[in-house]
C-alpha positions in Angstrom: -15.3 -12.3 -24.1 -11.6 -12.5 -23.0 -10.9 -14.1 -19.6 -10.8 -11.8 -16.6 -7.3 -11.5 -15.1 -6.8 -11.2 -11.4 -3.5 -9.8 -10.0 -2.6 -10.5 -6.3 -0.3 -7.5 -5.6 2.4 -7.5 -3.0 4.8 -4.7 -3.9 2.7 -1.7 -5.0 5.5 -0.4 -7.3 6.1 -3.8 -8.8 2.3 -4.4 -9.3 1.9 -1.1 -11.0 4.7 -1.8 -13.4 3.3 -5.2 -14.1 -0.2 -3.7 -14.8 1.4 -1.5 -17.4 3.3 -4.4 -18.9 0.3 -6.6 -19.0 -1.8 -3.9 -20.7 0.8 -3.6 -23.5 0.8 -7.4 -24.1 -2.9 -7.6 -24.1 -2.9 -4.9 -26.8 -0.6 -7.1 -28.9 -3.0 -10.0 -28.6 -6.2 -8.3 -29.5 -7.3 -8.4 -33.2 -7.7 -4.9 -34.8 -11.3 -3.8 -34.6 -12.0 -5.9 -31.5 -15.3 -4.9 -29.8 -14.2 -2.9 -26.7 -16.9 -4.7 -24.7 -14.8 -7.9 -25.1 -11.5 -6.4 -24.1 -9.9 -8.2 -21.2 -10.7 -7.1 -17.7 -8.0 -6.8 -15.1 -8.7 -6.6 -11.3 -5.9 -6.0 -8.8 -6.2 -6.8 -5.1 -3.6 -6.2 -2.4 -2.9 -6.8 1.2 -0.4 -4.5 3.1 3.1 -5.2 1.9 4.3 -5.0 5.5 2.4 -8.2 6.3 4.2 -10.0 3.6 7.6 -8.7 4.6 7.1 -9.6 8.2 6.1 -13.2 7.3 9.0 -13.5 4.8 11.5 -12.5 7.6 10.1 -15.3 9.7 10.0 -17.7 6.7 6.3 -18.1 7.6 5.0 -19.5 4.4 1.6 -20.4 5.8 0.9 -16.7 6.5 2.2 -15.7 3.1 -0.1 -18.3 1.4 -3.0 -17.2 3.5 -2.5 -13.6 2.4 -2.4 -14.7 -1.2 -5.4 -16.9 -0.8 -7.4 -14.0 0.6 -6.5 -12.0 -2.5 -7.6 -14.9 -4.7 -10.9 -15.0 -2.9 -11.4 -11.3 -3.4 -10.5 -11.6 -7.1 -12.9 -14.5 -7.5 -15.7 -12.4 -6.0 -14.8 -9.6 -8.5 -15.3 -12.1 -11.4 -11.7 -13.0 -12.2 -11.2 -16.3 -14.2 -7.6 -16.9 -13.1 -5.0 -15.1 -11.0 -1.3 -14.5 -10.7 1.2 -12.5 -8.7 4.2 -10.7 -10.3 6.1 -10.7 -7.0 9.0 -13.2 -6.9 9.9 -13.4 -3.2 6.6 -15.0 -2.3 6.4 -17.6 -5.2 6.9 -20.5 -2.8 3.7 -19.2 -1.0 1.8 -19.4 -4.3 2.5 -23.2 -4.4 0.8 -23.5 -1.0 -2.0 -21.0 -1.8 -3.1 -23.1 -4.7 -4.6 -25.6 -2.3 -8.2 -24.5 -1.6 -7.9 -21.5 -4.0 -11.2 -20.5 -5.7 -9.2 -19.6 -8.8 -6.5 -21.3 -10.8 -3.0 -19.6 -10.6 -0.7 -18.9 -13.4 2.8 -19.8 -12.1 5.6 -17.3 -12.9 8.5 -19.7 -12.2 7.1 -22.4 -14.4 6.3 -19.9 -17.2 9.8 -18.5 -17.0 11.4 -21.9 -16.9 9.6 -22.9 -20.0 10.7 -19.7 -21.8 14.3 -20.4 -20.8 14.1 -23.9 -22.2 12.6 -22.7 -25.4 15.4 -20.1 -25.7 17.9 -22.9 -25.6 20.0 -21.5 -22.8 21.9 -23.9 -20.6 23.5 -21.6 -18.1 21.5 -18.5 -16.9 22.1 -15.8 -14.3 19.4 -15.0 -11.7 19.0 -11.5 -10.5 16.7 -10.5 -7.7 16.6 -10.1 -3.9 18.3 -12.6 -1.7 15.0 -14.2 -1.0 14.9 -15.2 -4.6 18.5 -15.8 -5.5 19.2 -17.8 -2.3 15.8 -19.6 -2.5 15.0 -22.8 -4.4 11.9 -22.1 -6.5 13.6 -20.9 -9.7 16.7 -23.1 -9.2 14.6 -26.3 -8.9 12.3 -25.7 -11.9 15.2 -24.5 -14.1 17.4 -27.4 -12.9 14.7 -29.9 -13.8 14.9 -28.6 -17.4 18.7 -29.0 -17.4 19.5 -25.3 -16.9 22.3 -24.3 -14.6 21.6 -21.2 -12.4 24.3 -18.8 -11.4 23.6 -16.1 -8.8 25.5 -12.9 -7.8 28.1 -13.3 -5.0 27.0 -12.3 -1.4 28.3 -8.8 -1.5 26.5 -7.9 -4.8 23.4 -9.7 -3.5 23.4 -7.5 -0.4 23.8 -4.4 -2.6 20.8 -5.4 -4.7 18.7 -5.9 -1.5 19.5 -2.4 -0.3 18.6 -1.0 -3.8 15.3 -2.8 -4.0 14.1 -2.2 -0.4 15.5 1.3 0.1 14.9 2.8 -3.3 12.9 0.8 -5.9 10.0 -0.1 -3.6 9.4 3.6 -3.4 9.9 4.3 -7.1 13.3 5.9 -6.6 16.2 5.2 -9.0 19.7 6.5 -8.4 22.5 6.5 -10.9 24.8 4.5 -8.6 22.2 1.7 -8.5 22.4 1.2 -12.3 26.2 1.0 -11.9 25.7 -1.8 -9.3 23.4 -3.7 -11.6 25.9 -3.2 -14.5 28.6 -4.8 -12.3 26.3 -7.7 -11.5 25.5 -8.4 -15.1 29.2 -8.1 -16.2 30.1 -10.6 -13.5 27.4 -13.1 -14.6 28.7 -12.9 -18.2 32.2 -13.6 -16.9 30.8 -16.7 -15.2 29.7 -18.0 -18.6 26.0 -17.2 -18.4 24.1 -17.2 -21.7 21.4 -14.9 -20.4 20.0 -13.3 -17.2 16.6 -13.8 -15.7 15.5 -10.6 -14.0 13.4 -12.1 -11.1 12.3 -8.9 -9.5 9.2 -6.8 -10.3 11.1 -3.6 -9.4 14.6 -4.1 -10.9 13.4 -3.4 -14.5 13.3 0.2 -13.3 17.1 0.1 -13.6 17.3 -1.5 -17.0 16.5 1.7 -19.0 19.8 3.1 -20.4 21.8 0.1 -19.2 24.2 -1.7 -21.6 23.4 -5.3 -20.9 26.2 -7.6 -21.8 23.8 -10.6 -22.0 20.3 -11.2 -23.3 17.8 -10.1 -20.6 14.8 -12.3 -19.8 12.5 -10.1 -17.8 10.3 -12.5 -15.8 7.5 -9.8 -15.6 7.4 -9.5 -19.4 7.3 -13.3 -19.7 4.4 -13.6 -17.2 2.5 -10.7 -18.8 2.8 -12.3 -22.2 1.6 -15.7 -20.9 -1.3 -14.0 -19.0 -2.4 -12.0 -22.1 -2.3 -15.1 -24.3 -4.3 -17.0 -21.7 -6.9 -14.3 -21.4 -7.5 -13.8 -25.1 -7.1 -17.4 -26.4 -9.1 -18.7 -23.4 -11.9 -16.3 -24.3 -11.9 -17.4 -27.9 -12.0 -21.1 -26.9 -14.8 -20.5 -24.3 -12.7 -21.9 -21.5 -13.6 -19.6 -18.7 -12.0 -21.4 -15.8 -8.6 -22.8 -17.0 -9.7 -26.1 -15.5 -11.4 -27.8 -18.5 -9.5 -29.5 -21.2 -5.7 -29.3 -21.3 -4.4 -26.5 -19.0 -2.1 -23.8 -20.3 1.6 -24.2 -19.5 2.3 -23.0 -15.9 -1.4 -23.2 -15.0 -2.5 -24.7 -11.7 -6.1 -24.9 -10.3 -7.0 -25.0 -6.7 
């Protein structure tokens, strides 16, 4: 039996996109002819996104972590073996939510940082909302692996914020928004970046039809692949909690 995956949702649009991505990666991990009864289960739990946004505006990480922990508790009651969140802005809150959590958390920044190190890049662009690009979670973990992080300048960062919060959160994509992202990527290439980490669960909506001048490392894809491997391989090994034996990379237990 594969391990039961719990998703703590923040952005409804981002969580829905991640659910689809995770399902595809699980399909790649399952052996042909696998008994449907043993297919991985996925449970999603959300608290109102407005509660998160209000807390982020106040930089109230205790409230953010409390919301995440309540999702973890609900996912635990639903039978999940481990949990994660595909939302980037609240990743610092995940670090706090791990304390006292009934479930181990799969860390997206650590999983992404390991993927960047394995890819051999030494200078990477970071694209997301200002809460992410002006924060420290990715910058610290990537820096500890010897990877320099370059972020868009303030004007482009503000444009991305408007696109995410006024359009993408509601599933709307406008042509001019793709042009803005194209400009951001071109600028990061000009800054000497070897690749770009897309650290937003909604910005992948803009990638379709875009001519990326650099390799794109979609953090949601990386997290989905890690979660799928954890679910299927953990089920095969009989490790149902993620807390026995050697933990998977990026894994933390409460």
